[in-house]
N, C-alpha and C positions, 0 to 999 in steps of 0.2 A: 678762368673764376668756378667754372662748377665745378672743377675739381676740390678748388679750395671750399666750397659749398659741402660737399660730400664728406670733406675730411673731418670737416666740421662736426657736418650730424652723427657720422662714425663715433667721434668725441665726446659730445653729448651724451648720447644712446650709453655709450659702456661708463659715462659717468651716472649715469642714472642707475645702472646698476649699482653700481658701489653706494649710493643714497640709501637704495633701500638694504642694505647691511649695515652702515657704518654711519647711521646717527646723524648728530650735528656735524662732526667732524667731518664726516664725508662732505656734508652741505660746503662747508666751509674752503675745504680744497677743490672742491668742483668750482666754486665761483673762481677761485682763484687761477684754475687752469683755463678759463674759460673766456675771462675778461681780455689776456693780453692779445686772446684769437680775436675776439671780434674786434678789436680794436686795432689790430694791423695794418696799414696801410699797405699797396700794392709796393710803393717806391716810397721812400725818405729823401728827398734832396736836398741838404741839411744846406742850413740857410749859408748866404756866398755874403757873408754881411761887408761892404765898403768901409766898415770901422773894425775891424776884426781884431785886431792889436787890443783895444782899447776897449771892448766889448761882449765877452764874453757870451753874454745873455742870448747875443745874435746868432749861436750855432745852436739852438735847439730846433730851426724852424723846419718843414719840410714839406711836401708836395705828390701827390699821387700819380702815377702814370699810366693811365687807362683808355679805351677805348671810349670817347662817351658823344653823347647826342647836344643837343641844344641848350643842356642845362649845364655846358663844359665849364663856364666862369665860376664853379662856388668857390668860396672863399674856405681853402681848408688847410693852411696853413697857420694861422695866429692863435686857435686857442690851442692847439696842443704843443705849442711851445711856451701860452702863457702855463699851463696848467703843469709844463715840466720846471717851470721857473718857480713855482708856486712852491711845489712841494722842495726846492733845495732850501728857499726862503724859510719853509716850516724847518726842516731839518736843522739849519743853522741856529735858530731861534731857539730850538728844543735842545741844543746843543749849550746856547749858552745860561739857559734858565736851569740845566742840569748842574753847570760846573760851579753856577752860584751858588745853588742852596748845598753843593758839598762843600763849600767852603777853598776849593780850588781855584784858579785862575784862569784863565785862558792860556796864558802865556808866560808860566812860571822861569825863571833862571836860577844859576848857582847863586849869584849875589845876591839876590832876595830872599833868598832859601837862608843863606848863610846870615843876613842882618836878623831874620828874622829869629836864629836859634840863640845867637847872642841877645834879642830881646829877652828871649826867656826866661837866658842863664843869670841875667843879674837882676832882674826885675822879681821873676817866679811868675811873670804872666804871658801870654804871649799876643804881640802887637796886629789887632788888626789890619789886612790889607785891606787898599782900597775898593770898592766894589766896580766889577766890570761892564760899563756901559753897552749896553746892547747896540748890534748893531743894527743901523736904518735901513728898514725893507728895500729891499729893490723893487720898484714899478717897473713890472711887466712893459716892454713896448707895445702899441696898441697900432694896428694898421691903418695907415694913412689912405693907400688908394693902392691900385690896382690896375694893367693893362693887359691886354689880350693879344700878341700878336699872332696873325693867320697866315699859314702860306700852303700855298701849291702848288704842281708840280711843270714840266714842260708843256707849254702851249705849242704842238707843232702844226703849221697848217699846210699838210700833202694836198695835192690837187683834190684829190679826193672831197676833202673837205672843205678846199676853196668854191669848187665847181658845185658841192649840195647847195650853199647857201646862195648863189647867183642870184638874181631879180632884177632883169629888166636891167642888164647894162652896170648894177653895181651889188651889193653886198649886205647881208644881214646876219650877224651872227647869233644876236639874242636868244633865239630858240636851242642853240646851246648850249647856254648859262642859264634858262627858265628853271630852272625842277633845283638847280646846285644855287642860286643866286642868294636866298633866304641863308644858305648853312653858312655863306662868304659872311654876312654883315653883322654875324655874331663875335665875329671879331672884331676890336675896335681900330686894328689896324691889320688890314688883309696885301698880300705880296704876292706875283704869279710870276713866272718865269715866262717873260716873251722870248722866245726862244726862233724868232724871225728878225730880218729886215723890214721896215715898211718903205714901198717904193710908189712910186706916179702911177695911176693906170696905164699910160702911155707906155712904162717903162716893160709892161708887161710880168704878170706871176708865173713863180713857179713854187713849183712842191715837192723839190730835191728827186726828183725823178732821172732827170735829165740834167739839170742844173741846180745850182744851188738855191735856198729861199729866196723867196722876195716874195712880199704878202700886202696885200689890201690893210689901207689904215682902219675899216670896220671892226678888225680884230678890237683893234683899244677902244674903240668907243665900246664894245661889246664889254668886253671886261670891265670899264669902268659905270655902265651901267649895272653888270653886276653885283659891282660892291667892290673891288680891287684899288685901292689906293693908291701900292706902288709896283712898277715893273722892273725886274731885274732885266740887267740887259748887256751884261758880259758873259758870252758862252761860244760855244765853238762855232756859231755860226752868225757871230755878231758882224762879222767882213763878207759874208757874203754877198753882198750887194756893193761892197768897193769900203771907199770912202764917202761917195754919195750914201750909202745908205747906213753908214755910222753916226752920221749927221742928221738925215732925215727923219730917221728913228725919232731922235731926242728931242727934234722942233714939232713932231707932229704930240709925242706925248704933254710935252711943255705949253703945247697951243691948249692942250686939252686939260690941263690940271691935273695930271696925272705925275706923281712922282716918278723919279728912276733911280737907280743904284747900279753901278760897275760901268758905266762910260761916260765919258763926259766930251765939251765942245770946245775946252781948249786949256790947254796942263797947267794953269793956274788956277783952276777949278777946283773945289774939293773933292776930293775920292772917297767921299763918304756922305752919308744921310743921317742926319735928327730928327726924331720928330717928337714931339710931346704928346703926348698921349696921357691926359687924366693927370696932368701934375706929373708923370715920369715919364726922361729923357732916353728916348732908346734911340742907340746908335747904332748904326745899318753898314755894314760895308760888302759889296760882291767882287768878286774874283773869276774869272777860270783860269782851267789848263792849261798852257800854249802846246800845240804841235810838234815842236822841235826848231830849229832855224834853218835856212836855206844855204843855199853855198855863198851869200854875201852876209851871212849872221845875222840876218833878220830873224826875228820873230814871226810866226807862222799860225793862225788861227784852222783847223782844216787842210793845210799845206797851202794856202794863201798867205803867202809873204806878206807880211805888212810894213808900208812906207816909216822911214823913219820919224816922219812927221806929223804921223798917226799912232806910234808905239804907244807915246804917254794917254792916249785916250781913254786905253784898254784898259782894265785893270786883270791885272793875267798875270800866272807864278809858271815857272820851269821847272816840271820834277827832277830835270838833270841841277839845277841851282838852289835848291828849296832853302839853304840859309839867306841869300836874300829876300825872297817870300816873309821866310820868320822877320829879318830885319824890317821888311815895310807893315808886317803885321803889327811887329811891335811899336813903328814910327804913328800907324794910324790911332794904338789903342791908348797914344798918350795925349793926340792932338783931341780924341771923343774925350778924355776925362780933362782935357783942357778946359773943352766946351761944356762942360757938367751933366755927360752922359751918366747915368744910373746903369744902364744895361746896356752891352757892348754883342752885336748878334752879325755874325759872319754867315755868309749864302757864299758857297763853292760849289763849282762846276768843275766836277773830278770825277776819278772813280772811270769804270771800264764799261763800256754798252751791254746791257741784257744781261748782267752779269747778278748773278742773286745775293749775294754775299760783297761787304765794302774787302777790297784788298787791302795788302800790307801796308801799301804804301798811304792811301786812306786815313787805317788807323792811327798810323805814325803821325799825320798831320792834325789828325785830331785831338792826339794828346802833346804834340807839342804847343797847340791854340790853346790848350786847355792851359795849359805850363803858365802861357802869356798873359792868361787873364781873361780870354772869349769868355763870355756867359754862353752861348747858346751858337751852333754851327747849324744848319740846314740844309743838305744837298742837293743837285740835280744830277742830269745826264746820262745815269744808266739808263732812264726809259723805264726801270722797273724801279719797285722799291724795295729797300733795304732797309735793315732794323733800325731801330732804337737803342741807345744805349746813353748811359751817366757817368761820364768819365771824372776821374780824380786826381787834382796834380799831388806833388809832396806835400804842400805847405796846407792842404785839403779846401782849397778851393774845388768848387762843383760845377761844369758845364754839362749841358742835356748837346745832345748831338744826332740827329736823324741824316742817316748816312745819302739814303735819296728818296725823293718824294715821290720817282715815276711819272706817268705821262698821267697829264689833267684833259689834255685835246691832244687826239692825232689819227689816223688812219693804219698805224700800226697794230690790225687785228689778228685774234692767236691762229686764224688759218694759214697766215702767209708768215706768220713768223714760226711758226711750229715747221712747216713746209722748207725752212732753212737754216734751220738747225737749232732754235731758240726755243725759249723756255714757256713763249707765246700769252706772258703776263704784263702785255706792253697796254694791254687793255686797263688795267687799276691805277688807281691815283687814292689822292688823300688831299685832306682838309687837318694841315697839323695845326694846333694851338696850344699855345704855350702861356701861361700867364705869369707875369711879374707882379710880386707886392712891395709896395712900400712900407717902413715902418717908423712910429715916431721916432727912434731912433738913429733915425738917417741911414737905417740896412737898406739892404733889396736883395729880396729871396727869389727863388722859383716856386712859384706855385703851381696848381695844378697842370695835366699837360694831357691833353685830349687829341683822341682823332676821329672824324667822319672817312670812312672808306668811299671812294668814287669810283666810280664806273661806264665806260664809253658805250652807249649802245647804239648800236649803227642798224635805220631803217632806211628811210628815202634822203633820212638827212643822221645827222651825228647829233649824241646826246648823252649830255654830264649827268650820270644819274647818283645822288645822293644816298646811301646803305645807310640811313640813321637806324645805329644800331640803338634807340628808342623806339621804334617799331618793329612791326613784323615783316619779314619781307613782300608778305600778299600789300602793304600799305606801301609801298615802296612805288616811285613813280615809275613803273615799266612794265610791260607786261611779259617778257623778256626773264621771268623771275628766277628760273636755275641756274642762268649763266651769272645775273646779278649772284644768285647766295656761293655759286662758285667763287664768282672774285671776293665777296665779304670775306670768305673764310681764307683765301688766299693772305688778303692783305692781313689780318690775323693773326698769322703766322705767320707770313715774312717780316713785320715790324714789330709785334708783341712779342712772337714764339721765341 
């Protein structure tokens, strides 16, 4: 943004010099040159109309992709689209007025010209043509409703995190989310990736140092109290506690009234979730990658074989059989549309851990899902942030994708990860905000896209620190300001750079 502002400042200084020598004409030219810069958005997400074939007017809307704070919900798409359509209508009207004034109809053909010539020859007068009726001005669509979807990254309860929140034989994770909770509540619908199964205390808790993850129910309670509405349950740790953990985790979330998507308790249950948010029906689906098949051709997660009876309960895909995955996505999209979904969002647990950039498979899959009609992809699993992009299909459909949301809570500290040869950016996370706008003509568009960087601070406990772009670093709720600023700059560079 600073570079853009500096470029604008230099442009204005140059134009100021021209004004001093060029008089009124230079003033006119200067205005014409500056105005496009002032109103140029950072990103223009064109309208993804559900009625694109019959309503070209829906192609003009867009949105801005910026890092933003608590004011992310601003409606930036409607006015721009309305202005463009008003200009189109004005131009059309002027053309018709000009045509009538000159005596030439809008649609001449040779037969009408011939008839006119014949009348002139026989009678000596020209037969007047019927006046052209001006077209009825098109009424620009108006904004009916907006819904902001929020998503954050991986919740990984290593034993250091679990033990930090132990209190007299129970656990309370509320302090981990105390500072960030108000920012979760910006979203109309907030989603988090619960990357651990939930087990009874008698079963023992594990944090992946010597055993797979198994975590206390208290983490789900803390997420709910902080403002999370839905937990993603399909990931490579879904089966860490076996069939028992797979089913019990869903039962705990259901008993709390927390939504979930990615797993189910019986093979006849839906594989996606629909939420009505401010009159906008959002369809959500969640898939995790598989780690291949064992010698008995069973799918595995983290190398753990999934029994045949449990395989349908986990939404997953195999990198070696992507056509099956695409067919499944296509079927889910059809079901969502049949259930009246206005927008379809897919959460994918994919990619490679600790890699700063999405790999070729991620990018190929993203483009294919864009082609199929998915409106947004929000990714997880790499434990570091990856970039935000807008993809477009051949038919003009646009899709937003954030390849990885990073870690929201974990013990993957920079010093540990750097010692193992990784970037150490596993302390960085994000609250990703994506707005959907519904218009009076029935179309749906992607509105503003925003983000609030987060950073995991470790003292005697672990706290998620919101790095609000609207505040100075001194106002952030941490005493470790220098480390927080480093995290903030990494996030801006990695996601928006």
